[in-house]
LUMTOR-760995 format. One record per atom (N, C-alpha, C): residue in one letter; residue number from 1; atom name; x, y, z. Coordinates in steps of 0.1 Angstrom, whole numbers. Each point is the difference from the previous one (the first is absolute). Layout:
<rs>
(r A NUM CA (X Y Z))
...
</rs>
This chain:
<rs>
(r M 1 N (311 146 -181))
(r M 1 CA (-12 2 -11))
(r M 1 C (-11 5 7))
(r D 2 N (-6 11 -2))
(r D 2 CA (-10 8 12))
(r D 2 C (-15 -13 -4))
(r V 3 N (-5 2 15))
(r V 3 CA (-13 -7 0))
(r V 3 C (-11 2 -10))
(r V 4 N (-1 16 1))
(r V 4 CA (-11 3 -10))
(r V 4 C (3 -4 -17))
(r T 5 N (10 -1 -2))
(r T 5 CA (1 -4 -14))
(r T 5 C (3 -15 -2))
(r R 6 N (-2 -8 10))
(r R 6 CA (-3 -12 4))
(r R 6 C (-9 -7 0))
(r I 7 N (-13 10 1))
(r I 7 CA (-15 -5 3))
(r I 7 C (-3 -8 -14))
(r P 8 N (-1 4 -10))
(r P 8 CA (-6 -6 -14))
(r P 8 C (8 -13 -1))
(r E 9 N (14 -4 4))
(r E 9 CA (3 -10 1))
(r E 9 C (-2 -9 8))
(r L 10 N (-2 4 14))
(r L 10 CA (-7 -6 10))
(r L 10 C (-15 -7 -5))
(r A 11 N (-8 7 -4))
(r A 11 CA (-10 -2 -3))
(r A 11 C (-1 -10 -7))
(r K 12 N (9 2 -11))
(r K 12 CA (0 -12 -14))
(r K 12 C (5 -13 6))
(r Q 13 N (8 1 10))
(r Q 13 CA (5 -14 7))
(r Q 13 C (-9 -2 8))
(r F 14 N (-10 6 4))
(r F 14 CA (-10 -4 16))
(r F 14 C (-12 -6 -14))
(r R 15 N (0 4 -9))
(r R 15 CA (-13 -5 -7))
(r R 15 C (7 -15 -8))
(r E 16 N (11 3 -5))
(r E 16 CA (6 -16 -3))
(r E 16 C (-3 -11 9))
(r T 17 N (7 6 13))
(r T 17 CA (0 -12 9))
(r T 17 C (-12 -4 8))
(r R 18 N (-6 12 7))
(r R 18 CA (-14 -5 9))
(r R 18 C (-10 -1 -9))
(r L 19 N (-1 9 -6))
(r L 19 CA (-12 1 -8))
(r L 19 C (-4 -12 -13))
(r S 20 N (10 -5 -2))
(r S 20 CA (-2 -12 -10))
(r S 20 C (-1 -13 6))
(r A 21 N (0 2 14))
(r A 21 CA (-3 -13 9))
(r A 21 C (-16 1 1))
(r L 22 N (-7 11 -3))
(r L 22 CA (-15 3 6))
(r L 22 C (-6 -11 -12))
(r R 23 N (-10 -6 9))
(r R 23 CA (-11 -9 -8))
(r R 23 C (-13 7 -2))
(r P 24 N (-8 -5 -11))
(r P 24 CA (-11 10 -3))
(r P 24 C (-8 0 16))
(r V 25 N (-12 8 1))
(r V 25 CA (-8 1 8))
(r V 25 C (-7 -12 2))
(r N 26 N (-7 -5 -14))
(r N 26 CA (-10 -10 -2))
(r N 26 C (6 -13 5))
(r E 27 N (15 -1 -3))
(r E 27 CA (8 -13 5))
(r E 27 C (1 2 15))
(r F 28 N (4 10 8))
(r F 28 CA (-2 -2 12))
(r F 28 C (-9 -1 8))
(r F 29 N (-12 6 -5))
(r F 29 CA (-9 -2 4))
(r F 29 C (-14 -12 -5))
(r D 30 N (8 -9 -4))
(r D 30 CA (-9 -10 -10))
(r D 30 C (-4 -11 14))
(r H 31 N (-12 4 3))
(r H 31 CA (-9 -11 9))
(r H 31 C (-2 -14 -4))
(r Q 32 N (4 0 -15))
(r Q 32 CA (-5 -18 -3))
(r Q 32 C (12 -6 5))
(r R 33 N (11 7 2))
(r R 33 CA (13 -5 5))
(r R 33 C (1 -3 13))
(r L 34 N (-8 5 9))
(r L 34 CA (0 -3 14))
(r L 34 C (-4 -12 3))
(r S 35 N (5 -8 10))
(r S 35 CA (-1 -12 8))
(r S 35 C (9 -1 10))
(r R 36 N (-7 -10 13))
(r R 36 CA (7 0 9))
(r R 36 C (11 -13 -1))
(r P 37 N (10 1 1))
(r P 37 CA (14 -9 -1))
(r P 37 C (-7 -12 6))
(r A 38 N (4 -13 -4))
(r A 38 CA (-2 -14 3))
(r A 38 C (8 0 16))
(r D 39 N (13 4 0))
(r D 39 CA (8 -2 13))
(r D 39 C (11 11 1))
(r M 40 N (7 -5 11))
(r M 40 CA (9 12 0))
(r M 40 C (12 2 -10))
(r N 41 N (3 -13 -4))
(r N 41 CA (11 0 -14))
(r N 41 C (-6 9 -14))
(r E 42 N (-12 -2 -1))
(r E 42 CA (-6 8 -11))
(r E 42 C (-2 13 1))
(r A 43 N (-4 5 14))
(r A 43 CA (2 15 6))
(r A 43 C (14 6 -4))
(r T 44 N (10 -8 8))
(r T 44 CA (14 2 -3))
(r T 44 C (3 6 -12))
(r S 45 N (-5 -11 -10))
(r S 45 CA (8 1 -15))
(r S 45 C (-9 11 -5))
(r R 46 N (-13 2 1))
(r R 46 CA (-8 15 -4))
(r R 46 C (7 12 6))
(r L 47 N (4 0 13))
(r L 47 CA (6 12 4))
(r L 47 C (14 3 -10))
(r S 48 N (7 -9 1))
(r S 48 CA (13 1 -7))
(r S 48 C (-2 2 -15))
(r Y 49 N (-9 -3 -8))
(r Y 49 CA (-1 3 -13))
(r Y 49 C (-9 16 0))
(r N 50 N (-10 -1 8))
(r N 50 CA (-7 14 -1))
(r N 50 C (7 13 6))
(r T 51 N (10 -2 8))
(r T 51 CA (5 10 5))
(r T 51 C (13 5 -11))
(r R 52 N (4 -8 -7))
(r R 52 CA (7 0 -11))
(r R 52 C (-4 7 -13))
(r Y 53 N (-13 -7 -3))
(r Y 53 CA (-8 8 -11))
(r Y 53 C (-6 10 -2))
(r F 54 N (-7 5 14))
(r F 54 CA (-9 9 2))
(r F 54 C (10 10 8))
(r S 55 N (11 2 0))
(r S 55 CA (11 6 9))
(r S 55 C (-4 16 -2))
(r G 56 N (-3 4 -14))
(r G 56 CA (-1 15 -3))
(r G 56 C (-15 5 5))
(r N 57 N (-9 -9 -2))
(r N 57 CA (-14 0 8))
(r N 57 C (-2 3 15))
(r Y 58 N (10 -9 7))
(r Y 58 CA (3 2 13))
(r Y 58 C (8 8 4))
(r G 59 N (7 6 -6))
(r G 59 CA (7 14 2))
(r G 59 C (-8 12 0))
(r I 60 N (-13 0 -9))
(r I 60 CA (-9 11 -1))
(r I 60 C (-10 -3 11))
(r V 61 N (0 -11 7))
(r V 61 CA (-11 -1 9))
(r V 61 C (5 6 9))
(r I 62 N (15 -6 4))
(r I 62 CA (9 8 12))
(r I 62 C (-1 15 -1))
(r A 63 N (1 5 -10))
(r A 63 CA (3 18 -1))
(r A 63 C (-16 5 3))
(r L 64 N (-12 -6 -4))
(r L 64 CA (-10 6 0))
(r L 64 C (-4 -1 14))
(r L 65 N (3 -10 7))
(r L 65 CA (-3 -5 15))
(r L 65 C (12 12 7))
(r A 66 N (10 2 -3))
(r A 66 CA (9 9 7))
(r A 66 C (-5 14 0))
(r V 67 N (-9 4 -13))
(r V 67 CA (-7 13 -5))
(r V 67 C (-10 1 11))
(r Y 68 N (-8 -10 -1))
(r Y 68 CA (-11 -1 10))
(r Y 68 C (4 3 19))
(r A 69 N (12 -11 -1))
(r A 69 CA (2 5 16))
(r A 69 C (3 12 2))
(r L 70 N (7 6 -9))
(r L 70 CA (6 17 3))
(r L 70 C (-14 8 -3))
(r L 71 N (-9 -2 -6))
(r L 71 CA (-14 8 -1))
(r L 71 C (-3 -1 10))
(r T 72 N (-3 -11 7))
(r T 72 CA (-10 -3 14))
(r T 72 C (9 5 12))
(r N 73 N (13 2 3))
(r N 73 CA (9 2 7))
(r N 73 C (4 15 1))
(r L 74 N (-9 11 -1))
(r L 74 CA (3 12 -5))
(r L 74 C (11 6 14))
(r A 75 N (3 -7 7))
(r A 75 CA (11 6 8))
(r A 75 C (14 -1 -5))
(r L 76 N (0 -14 -5))
(r L 76 CA (12 -4 -7))
(r L 76 C (5 10 -13))
(r L 77 N (-10 -1 -5))
(r L 77 CA (-3 7 -14))
(r L 77 C (7 14 2))
(r I 78 N (-7 7 8))
(r I 78 CA (5 14 4))
(r I 78 C (16 1 8))
(r A 79 N (3 -13 7))
(r A 79 CA (14 0 4))
(r A 79 C (10 1 -9))
(r L 80 N (-5 -11 -7))
(r L 80 CA (11 -6 -13))
(r L 80 C (3 14 -11))
(r I 81 N (-11 7 -2))
(r I 81 CA (-4 11 -8))
(r I 81 C (11 13 8))
(r F 82 N (-3 -2 14))
(r F 82 CA (11 12 3))
(r F 82 C (14 -3 0))
(r L 83 N (4 -13 4))
(r L 83 CA (10 -2 1))
(r L 83 C (11 -3 -12))
(r I 84 N (-6 -5 -13))
(r I 84 CA (4 2 -13))
(r I 84 C (1 16 -7))
(r G 85 N (-11 6 5))
(r G 85 CA (-3 13 -5))
(r G 85 C (11 9 7))
(r G 86 N (2 -3 12))
(r G 86 CA (8 9 8))
(r G 86 C (17 -2 -8))
(r F 87 N (4 -14 2))
(r F 87 CA (11 -4 -7))
(r F 87 C (2 5 -11))
(r A 88 N (-8 1 -8))
(r A 88 CA (1 5 -17))
(r A 88 C (4 14 2))
(r A 89 N (-10 9 10))
(r A 89 CA (1 13 1))
(r A 89 C (15 4 5))
(r I 90 N (5 -7 10))
(r I 90 CA (12 4 7))
(r I 90 C (8 -3 -11))
(r N 91 N (2 -8 -9))
(r N 91 CA (9 -3 -11))
(r N 91 C (1 7 -11))
(r R 92 N (-14 9 -2))
(r R 92 CA (-1 6 -13))
(r R 92 C (2 14 5))
(r F 93 N (-2 6 8))
(r F 93 CA (-3 13 6))
(r F 93 C (13 7 8))
(r A 94 N (3 -11 9))
(r A 94 CA (10 4 10))
(r A 94 C (16 -8 1))
(r P 95 N (3 2 -12))
(r P 95 CA (15 -11 -1))
(r P 95 C (6 8 9))
(r E 96 N (1 16 1))
(r E 96 CA (12 4 7))
(r E 96 C (-8 7 14))
(r P 97 N (11 1 8))
(r P 97 CA (-4 7 14))
(r P 97 C (-8 16 -5))
(r M 98 N (-10 2 7))
(r M 98 CA (-8 14 1))
(r M 98 C (4 8 13))
(r Q 99 N (1 15 -2))
(r Q 99 CA (2 6 12))
(r Q 99 C (-12 5 1))
(r V 100 N (-10 -3 15))
(r V 100 CA (-18 6 1))
(r V 100 C (6 4 15))
(r G 101 N (2 17 -5))
(r G 101 CA (3 6 15))
(r G 101 C (13 -2 6))
(r D 102 N (4 -2 12))
(r D 102 CA (13 -6 4))
(r D 102 C (1 -13 1))
(r H 103 N (-8 -11 -7))
(r H 103 CA (0 -12 0))
(r H 103 C (2 -4 -15))
(r V 104 N (11 -10 -1))
(r V 104 CA (4 -6 -11))
(r V 104 C (-8 -16 -1))
(r I 105 N (-11 0 -9))
(r I 105 CA (-8 -10 -2))
(r I 105 C (9 -11 -9))
(r T 106 N (5 -11 2))
(r T 106 CA (5 -11 -10))
(r T 106 C (-9 -8 -4))
(r Q 107 N (7 -11 -10))
(r Q 107 CA (-9 -11 -4))
(r Q 107 C (-1 -8 11))
(r K 108 N (10 -4 7))
(r K 108 CA (-2 -9 12))
(r K 108 C (-8 4 9))
(r S 109 N (-4 13 4))
(r S 109 CA (-6 4 8))
(r S 109 C (-21 -1 -3))
(r L 110 N (3 3 -14))
(r L 110 CA (-12 -6 -7))
(r L 110 C (-7 -14 0))
(r Y 111 N (11 -7 -4))
(r Y 111 CA (-4 -13 1))
(r Y 111 C (-1 -7 12))
(r T 112 N (7 6 15))
(r T 112 CA (-3 -4 13))
(r T 112 C (-14 7 4))
(r G 113 N (-4 12 -7))
(r G 113 CA (-16 3 3))
(r G 113 C (-10 -9 -9))
(r L 114 N (3 -1 -10))
(r L 114 CA (-7 -8 -6))
(r L 114 C (-6 -17 4))
(r F 115 N (14 -5 4))
(r F 115 CA (-3 -13 8))
(r F 115 C (-4 3 16))
(r V 116 N (2 10 5))
(r V 116 CA (-8 1 11))
(r V 116 C (-17 1 2))
(r I 117 N (1 6 -10))
(r I 117 CA (-17 2 -2))
(r I 117 C (-7 -14 -9))
(r G 118 N (10 -5 -9))
(r G 118 CA (-4 -9 -10))
(r G 118 C (-3 -14 8))
(r I 119 N (10 -3 6))
(r I 119 CA (2 -12 5))
(r I 119 C (-10 -6 12))
(r P 120 N (-6 12 7))
(r P 120 CA (-11 -7 10))
(r P 120 C (-13 2 -7))
(r L 121 N (-2 7 -13))
(r L 121 CA (-9 0 -7))
(r L 121 C (-1 -12 -6))
(r L 122 N (11 -11 -6))
(r L 122 CA (2 -10 -5))
(r L 122 C (-6 -11 11))
(r W 123 N (5 4 10))
(r W 123 CA (-4 -10 11))
(r W 123 C (-12 -2 4))
(r I 124 N (-5 11 -1))
(r I 124 CA (-15 2 4))
(r I 124 C (-10 -7 -11))
(r A 125 N (2 0 -12))
(r A 125 CA (-4 -4 -7))
(r A 125 C (2 -18 -7))
(r A 126 N (7 -5 11))
(r A 126 CA (2 -13 -5))
(r A 126 C (1 -8 -10))
(r P 127 N (15 3 -3))
(r P 127 CA (0 -5 -16))
(r P 127 C (1 -17 2))
(r L 128 N (5 -5 10))
(r L 128 CA (3 -14 3))
(r L 128 C (-11 -9 -3))
(r S 129 N (-14 6 8))
(r S 129 CA (-11 -7 0))
(r S 129 C (-2 2 -15))
(r T 130 N (0 13 -8))
(r T 130 CA (-5 -4 -13))
(r T 130 C (9 -8 -9))
(r L 131 N (10 1 3))
(r L 131 CA (11 -12 -9))
(r L 131 C (-5 -14 7))
(r F 132 N (-1 -2 9))
(r F 132 CA (-6 -14 4))
(r F 132 C (-14 -4 -6))
(r W 133 N (-12 9 1))
(r W 133 CA (-7 2 -11))
(r W 133 C (-2 -3 -13))
(r L 134 N (12 6 -6))
(r L 134 CA (1 -2 -11))
(r L 134 C (7 -13 -8))
(r V 135 N (11 -6 12))
(r V 135 CA (2 -12 -5))
(r V 135 C (-6 -11 5))
(r G 136 N (-11 2 10))
(r G 136 CA (-13 -10 2))
(r G 136 C (-7 -2 -13))
(r S 137 N (-6 10 -2))
(r S 137 CA (-13 3 -8))
(r S 137 C (4 -7 -16))
(r S 138 N (17 7 -3))
(r S 138 CA (3 -3 -14))
(r S 138 C (3 -16 -1))
(r S 139 N (7 -5 12))
(r S 139 CA (3 -13 0))
(r S 139 C (-13 -9 1))
(r I 140 N (-12 4 8))
(r I 140 CA (-12 -9 -4))
(r I 140 C (-5 0 -12))
(r L 141 N (0 14 -7))
(r L 141 CA (-6 -3 -12))
(r L 141 C (8 -6 -8))
(r I 142 N (12 2 -1))
(r I 142 CA (7 -5 -11))
(r I 142 C (1 -17 0))
(r M 143 N (1 -3 13))
(r M 143 CA (2 -16 5))
(r M 143 C (-14 -7 -5))
(r G 144 N (-12 9 5))
(r G 144 CA (-11 -8 -5))
(r G 144 C (-2 1 -14))
(r H 145 N (1 11 -7))
(r H 145 CA (2 0 -16))
(r H 145 C (7 -11 -4))
(r A 146 N (12 1 1))
(r A 146 CA (6 -12 -5))
(r A 146 C (-3 -14 4))
(r S 147 N (-2 -4 12))
(r S 147 CA (-5 -13 0))
(r S 147 C (-12 -2 -3))
(r L 148 N (-11 8 -1))
(r L 148 CA (-13 -5 -7))
(r L 148 C (2 1 -14))
(r M 149 N (6 8 -10))
(r M 149 CA (4 -1 -12))
(r M 149 C (5 -11 -7))
(r E 150 N (-6 -8 -8))
(r E 150 CA (7 -11 -5))
(r E 150 C (9 6 -15))
(r P 151 N (11 -7 0))
(r P 151 CA (11 3 -8))
(r P 151 C (-6 0 -16))
(r G 152 N (2 7 -9))
(r G 152 CA (-4 -3 -12))
(r G 152 C (6 -10 -9))
(r L 153 N (-3 0 -13))
(r L 153 CA (5 -13 -7))
(r L 153 C (14 2 -3))
(r E 154 N (7 12 0))
(r E 154 CA (16 4 -5))
(r E 154 C (9 -5 15))
(r S 155 N (-7 0 13))
(r S 155 CA (6 -9 6))
(r S 155 C (5 -14 -1))
(r E 156 N (-9 -6 -7))
(r E 156 CA (1 -16 -5))
(r E 156 C (12 -1 -6))
(r Y 157 N (3 10 -10))
(r Y 157 CA (8 -3 -12))
(r Y 157 C (16 12 5))
(r G 158 N (0 1 9))
(r G 158 CA (9 9 7))
(r G 158 C (13 -6 -4))
(r N 159 N (2 -14 4))
(r N 159 CA (10 -5 3))
(r N 159 C (4 -9 -15))
(r V 160 N (-9 2 -11))
(r V 160 CA (0 -8 -11))
(r V 160 C (12 8 -10))
(r E 161 N (12 -6 -4))
(r E 161 CA (7 6 -8))
(r E 161 C (-3 -3 -14))
(r T 162 N (6 14 -8))
(r T 162 CA (-5 -4 -13))
(r T 162 C (9 -4 -10))
(r V 163 N (1 -7 -9))
(r V 163 CA (10 -8 -9))
(r V 163 C (1 9 -9))
</rs>
């Protein structure tokens, strides 16, 4: 099955699985439920519960931080656009060898040229530092929120069986 024909199906599946886990904004930012945990055991139990309960919201936080990181690191954004766009252009417009004057240009030579230019651009853009910033900032935000947010009443009744 072609990817283009599967897009509506993939969007529906994404909506059912990931977006169903989103909690309302007023619940995610409920300042009345914020409190300092009494000890490390309470902080750990809050982390465990809240990371599962707010998993969809935390995914959005990570996505927003990733977009922010790309927009503030324009060199990385340009390098990624160059590499991804070049790869797509070569696949679309040059699937077979072309004759230019006395030279035959193949897909392999185009990929080589793309990577000879694109990999140094990517190296200069420092993607690892951006990745480490993203991991660090998202983990600090998520762990801070999850440990400070008191679990709701539904967490107390999560283990109760209905008859």
